[in-house]
C-alpha positions in Angstrom: 28.6 6.2 -2.2 29.4 6.2 1.5 27.3 3.9 3.7 27.6 2.2 7.1 29.7 -0.8 6.4 29.9 -1.7 10.1 26.3 -3.2 10.0 26.3 -7.0 10.1 25.1 -8.7 7.0 21.6 -10.3 7.1 20.0 -13.0 5.0 16.4 -14.0 4.8 16.7 -16.3 7.9 17.4 -13.2 10.0 14.1 -11.6 9.2 11.6 -13.8 11.0 10.9 -11.2 13.7 12.1 -8.2 11.8 8.8 -6.3 11.6 8.4 -6.5 15.4 11.9 -5.1 16.0 12.4 -2.4 13.3 12.1 0.4 13.7 13.0 0.9 17.3 11.0 3.1 19.7 12.8 6.2 18.3 12.1 5.3 14.7 15.5 4.1 13.7 16.4 1.3 11.3 19.9 0.8 12.4 21.5 4.3 12.0 18.8 5.5 9.6 15.4 7.2 10.4 14.6 9.1 13.6 12.9 12.5 13.8 14.9 15.6 13.1 12.3 18.3 13.1 11.7 21.7 14.8 10.7 21.6 18.4 7.4 23.2 17.4 6.4 20.0 15.6 7.6 17.5 18.2 4.3 17.4 20.0 2.4 16.9 16.8 4.7 13.9 15.8 4.3 12.5 19.3 0.5 12.8 19.0 0.5 11.0 15.6 2.9 8.2 16.9 0.8 7.6 20.0 -2.5 7.5 18.0 -1.1 5.2 15.4 0.3 2.8 18.0 -3.1 2.7 19.6 -5.2 2.2 16.5 -2.9 -0.3 14.8 -3.7 -2.7 17.6 -7.5 -2.0 17.5 -9.7 -4.7 16.0 -12.2 -2.0 15.2 -9.7 0.0 13.2 -8.3 -3.1 11.5 -11.7 -4.4 10.5 -12.8 -1.0 9.2 -9.6 -0.7 7.1 -10.2 -4.2 5.7 -13.8 -3.3 4.8 -12.6 -0.2 3.0 -10.0 -2.2 1.1 -12.5 -4.8 0.1 -15.6 -2.6 -0.7 -14.0 0.7 -1.7 -10.6 0.0 -3.1 -11.4 -3.3 -4.8 -8.7 -5.3 -3.1 -7.2 -7.8 -3.5 -5.6 -6.7 -6.7 -4.5 -9.7 -8.9 -1.1 -11.1 -9.9 -0.8 -11.4 -13.6 1.5 -13.6 -15.8 3.0 -11.7 -18.7 3.2 -14.7 -21.1 3.8 -12.8 -24.3 6.3 -10.4 -22.9 8.2 -13.2 -21.2 8.6 -15.1 -24.5 10.4 -12.1 -26.0 13.3 -12.6 -23.7 13.7 -16.3 -23.1 12.3 -18.7 -20.5 12.3 -16.6 -17.4 8.6 -15.7 -16.6 7.6 -12.2 -15.7 4.7 -11.6 -13.4 3.0 -8.4 -12.3 1.3 -7.4 -9.0 -1.5 -5.3 -10.5 -1.6 -2.3 -8.2 -2.7 -0.3 -11.2 -6.1 -1.9 -10.6 -6.3 -0.5 -7.1 -8.9 2.3 -6.9 -7.5 5.6 -8.1 -4.9 3.7 -10.2 -2.0 3.1 -7.9 -0.8 1.6 -4.6 -1.0 5.0 -2.9 -4.5 4.6 -1.7 -3.4 1.7 0.6 -1.8 4.1 3.0 -3.9 7.2 2.3 -7.1 5.5 3.5 -5.2 4.4 6.6 -4.0 8.0 7.2 -7.5 9.3 6.6 -8.8 7.0 9.3 -6.0 8.2 11.6 -7.0 11.9 10.9 -10.6 11.1 11.9 -9.4 9.4 15.0 -7.4 12.5 16.0 -10.3 14.8 15.2 -8.4 16.7 12.5 -10.3 18.8 9.9 -7.7 18.9 7.2 -5.1 16.7 5.4 -2.0 18.4 4.1 0.4 16.6 1.7 2.8 16.8 -1.2 2.7 14.9 -4.5 5.1 14.4 -7.4 3.4 12.3 -10.1 0.1 13.1 -8.6 -1.0 9.6 -7.6 -0.5 10.3 -3.9 -2.4 13.6 -4.3 -5.3 11.9 -6.0 -5.3 9.1 -3.4 -5.4 11.6 -0.5 -8.0 13.8 -2.2 -10.1 10.6 -2.5 -9.5 9.7 1.1 -10.4 13.3 2.1 -13.7 13.1 0.2 -14.5 9.7 1.7 -13.9 10.9 5.3 -15.3 14.5 4.8 -12.0 16.3 5.3 -10.4 19.4 3.7 -7.4 18.7 1.6 -4.4 20.8 0.5 -2.0 19.2 -2.0 1.4 20.9 -2.7 2.8 20.1 -6.1 5.9 21.4 -8.0 5.0 23.8 -10.8 6.8 21.5 -13.3 4.8 18.5 -12.2 1.6 20.4 -12.3 2.1 20.9 -16.0 3.5 17.4 -16.6 0.8 15.6 -14.7 -2.2 17.7 -15.6 -4.7 14.9 -15.7 -4.0 14.1 -12.0 -4.3 17.8 -11.1 -7.8 17.8 -12.7 -8.7 14.7 -10.8 -7.6 16.2 -7.4 -9.6 19.3 -8.0 -12.7 17.4 -9.1 -12.4 15.5 -5.8 -12.5 18.7 -3.9 -8.8 19.2 -3.1 -6.9 22.5 -3.3 -3.8 22.0 -5.5 -1.1 24.5 -4.6 1.6 25.0 -7.2 5.1 25.4 -5.8 7.2 27.8 -7.8 10.4 27.7 -5.7 13.6 25.7 -6.2 13.5 23.1 -9.0 9.7 23.3 -8.8 9.5 19.4 -8.4 8.8 16.9 -5.6 11.5 18.0 -3.1 10.2 21.6 -3.2 6.6 20.4 -2.8 7.7 18.5 0.4 9.4 21.7 1.7 6.3 23.8 1.1 3.9 21.2 2.6 6.1 21.0 5.8 6.0 24.8 6.2 2.2 24.7 5.8 1.9 22.0 8.4 4.0 23.9 10.9 1.4 26.6 10.7 -1.7 24.4 10.9 -0.7 21.2 12.8 -3.3 21.8 15.5 -6.2 21.3 13.0 -4.5 19.3 10.3 -2.4 16.2 9.8 0.5 15.8 7.4 0.1 12.7 5.3 3.4 12.0 3.7 3.4 10.1 0.4 6.1 7.6 1.0 8.2 5.7 3.5 10.2 8.9 4.2 10.0 11.8 6.6 10.3 11.8 10.4 9.1 8.9 12.6 6.4 7.5 12.6 5.8 8.0 8.8 8.3 5.5 7.4 6.9 2.8 9.7 3.3 3.8 9.3 3.3 3.9 5.5 5.2 0.6 5.3 2.6 -1.0 7.5 -0.3 0.2 5.4 1.5 -0.9 2.2 2.3 -4.4 3.6 -0.9 -5.7 2.1 0.7 -5.6 -1.4 3.4 -8.2 -0.6 1.1 -10.2 1.7 -1.5 -10.6 -1.1 1.2 -11.2 -3.8 3.0 -13.9 -1.9 -0.2 -15.9 -1.4 -1.4 -15.3 -4.9 1.8 -16.3 -6.5 2.0 -19.6 -4.6 -1.6 -20.4 -5.5 -0.8 -19.7 -9.2 2.5 -21.5 -9.5 2.9 -23.8 -6.4 6.1 -21.9 -5.2 7.6 -18.6 -4.4 9.1 -16.4 -7.1 12.8 -16.6 -7.6 13.0 -12.8 -7.5 10.9 -9.7 -6.9 11.5 -6.1 -7.9 10.0 -2.7 -7.7 10.9 0.9 -8.5 12.4 3.0 -5.7 12.1 6.7 -5.3 11.1 7.4 -1.7 10.2 3.8 -1.6 6.6 3.1 -0.6 5.5 0.7 -3.4 8.7 -1.3 -3.1 8.5 -1.6 0.7 4.9 -2.7 0.2 6.0 -5.6 -2.0 9.3 -6.4 -0.1 7.9 -6.6 3.4 6.2 -9.9 3.2 9.2 -11.5 1.3 12.1 -10.4 3.5 12.0 -13.6 5.5 11.6 -15.8 2.4 14.4 -17.3 0.2 13.7 -14.8 -2.6 16.1 -12.4 -4.3 14.9 -8.8 -3.8 15.7 -5.9 -6.2 15.0 -2.2 -5.7 15.3 -0.2 -9.0 16.4 3.4 -8.9 16.0 6.0 -11.7 19.3 6.6 -13.5 17.7 9.3 -15.7 19.9 10.5 -18.4 23.4 10.1 -16.9 25.6 9.7 -13.8 26.2 13.4 -13.3 24.7 15.6 -10.6 21.2 16.6 -11.6 21.0 13.9 -14.2 19.4 11.1 -12.1 17.8 10.4 -8.7 19.7 7.3 -7.8 20.1 8.0 -4.1 21.5 4.7 -3.0 23.8 4.4 -6.0 25.4 7.8 -5.7 24.3 9.1 -2.3 25.8 9.4 1.2 24.3 9.5 4.7 22.6 12.8 5.6 19.4 14.4 7.0 16.7 15.5 4.6 13.1 16.4 5.5 13.4 15.4 9.1 15.0 11.9 8.8 18.5 10.4 8.4 19.0 8.2 5.3 21.2 8.0 2.2 20.7 11.1 0.1 22.0 12.9 -2.9 23.8 15.9 -1.3 25.8 18.8 -2.6 29.2 19.8 -1.3 27.5 21.8 1.6 25.4 18.9 2.7 22.2 20.2 1.2 19.9 18.2 -1.1 21.4 18.0 -4.6 19.4 18.7 -7.8 17.8 15.5 -9.1 16.1 14.3 -12.2 13.9 11.5 -13.4 11.4 11.2 -16.3 9.1 9.8 -13.6 7.8 12.6 -11.5 7.2 10.3 -8.6 10.8 9.2 -8.5 12.7 12.5 -8.6 13.4 12.7 -4.9 16.9 13.4 -3.5 16.8 10.7 -0.8 15.3 7.3 0.0 13.3 5.8 2.9 15.5 5.0 5.9 14.4 1.3 5.8 15.7 1.0 2.2 19.0 2.5 3.4 19.2 -0.1 6.2 18.2 -3.0 3.9 20.9 -2.0 1.5 23.6 -1.8 4.1 22.7 -5.2 5.6 22.7 -6.7 2.2 19.1 -8.1 2.1 18.0 -6.0 -0.9 20.0 -5.4 -4.0 19.6 -1.9 -5.5 20.0 -1.6 -9.2 19.1 1.2 -11.7 17.7 1.8 -15.1 17.8 4.8 -17.4 14.9 6.8 -18.8 15.2 5.1 -22.2 15.2 1.6 -20.6 12.1 2.5 -18.5 10.3 3.9 -21.5 11.1 0.9 -23.7 9.6 -1.3 -21.0 6.6 1.1 -21.0 5.9 0.6 -24.7 6.6 -3.2 -24.6 4.0 -3.7 -21.9 1.5 -1.7 -23.9 2.1 -3.7 -27.1 2.6 -7.2 -25.7 0.1 -7.3 -22.8 -2.4 -4.4 -23.4 -1.4 -2.7 -20.2 -0.4 1.0 -20.0 1.8 1.3 -16.9 2.9 4.4 -15.0 6.4 5.6 -15.9 7.4 5.0 -12.3 6.3 1.4 -12.5 8.1 1.0 -15.8 11.4 1.3 -14.0 10.7 -1.9 -12.1 9.5 -3.6 -15.3 12.7 -2.6 -17.1 14.8 -4.3 -14.6 12.7 -7.4 -14.7 13.4 -7.5 -18.5 17.1 -7.3 -17.8 16.8 -10.1 -15.3 14.9 -12.2 -17.8 17.6 -11.7 -20.4 20.3 -12.8 -17.9 18.6 -15.9 -16.5 17.8 -19.0 -18.5 14.8 -19.9 -16.3 12.9 -18.9 -13.2 10.4 -16.3 -12.3 10.4 -12.6 -11.3 7.5 -10.7 -9.8 7.2 -6.9 -10.4 5.1 -4.5 -8.5 3.2 -2.6 -11.2 2.6 0.2 -8.8 0.3 2.4 -11.0 -1.3 2.9 -14.4 -0.2 5.3 -17.0 -3.3 7.4 -17.7 -1.6 10.4 -16.0 1.5 10.0 -18.3 0.0 9.5 -21.8 -0.1 13.1 -22.9 3.5 13.7 -21.9 4.7 10.3 -23.3 3.0 10.9 -26.7 4.5 14.4 -26.9 8.0 13.1 -26.2 8.0 9.6 -27.8 5.0 9.4 -30.0 3.7 5.8 -30.1 7.1 4.4 -29.3 8.2 3.0 -32.7 11.5 4.8 -32.8 12.4 3.9 -29.2 11.5 0.3 -29.6 13.5 0.0 -32.8 16.5 1.6 -31.2 16.6 -0.7 -28.1 15.3 -4.0 -29.5 17.7 -4.3 -32.5 
């Protein structure tokens, strides 16, 4: 991996005013971010940026969003102590931030309701978006129904089949799910198709990106809407234990759930781990570990660390988790990696699925496959440390995954026997 080693290293003491200073006015986190889009879309991005900067300072908007979170989403979501799971691996205690209990079953609704409010403020009639695992699509379809907006969701053909329960949910909520049959027919191709549609409809529609990726202002905007996850978790953890966790971790694809957790802890003396999908190997097309194997490049209108082929185009990627198989990572993650504040690790498909079944058996919680990557690293951490605490963002529930998991792994006995001997 080639990154910007010239950036000065930063520890938690350097982050007291970080959120006020990053990104800059052009949307850059150090060398990463910005807006590299066709001239045709520049006015639309400027309109969204100006509107967001206006409403994010509005007490009316903030109070309405808080009301929605409380009365519609069911926030705050709890922090939960995995007592039985922790005992399997020693004395380190594993805790979960239960975003799977957020309405629609994942963290995605946190930014989708904010984006829906923004669409109404701009007078738009339609929401356009992409989805991989389907949780972003379900959340946006929910927001569209709530605010009375049309909704088009682009989804790779492979993911449409793999995540069928979420496709049904989107359609029941009134969204139009458009299957993308080009390229690898997964998340990257869904993003491509959604951007093309938005270029044709931007006067009447708003593009609501599903992660902390894309051109400015989306990485900033999605981060800000997801900040509530870490803000709640920090206060809840201190109330439960009397102190901060020793470490926190979350899965990283594009990076919205992880930035949601990380944001409130950046200025605290806490170790932070982002967990990438290693998939089935280290070869091209066998994983989606962008920071581990990537290099700087421009993808989907922003500069970050990406998995690129020899010609500089997005490389084929793979993850068992549909929401993690993206060839790049949010620009803020690239920056936090280069300045040394966040440690980026990885787990394989089998490690993630072992964690999936362990949480089912030991705690009675069926997690999303995406979230299981973060949990798998927490288990590694617990094995390596004699004591302490680690908090995982359990970003979503696994209802969407159970048919696929059962077909591939059954009820998990063989996988658990293989990895727990």
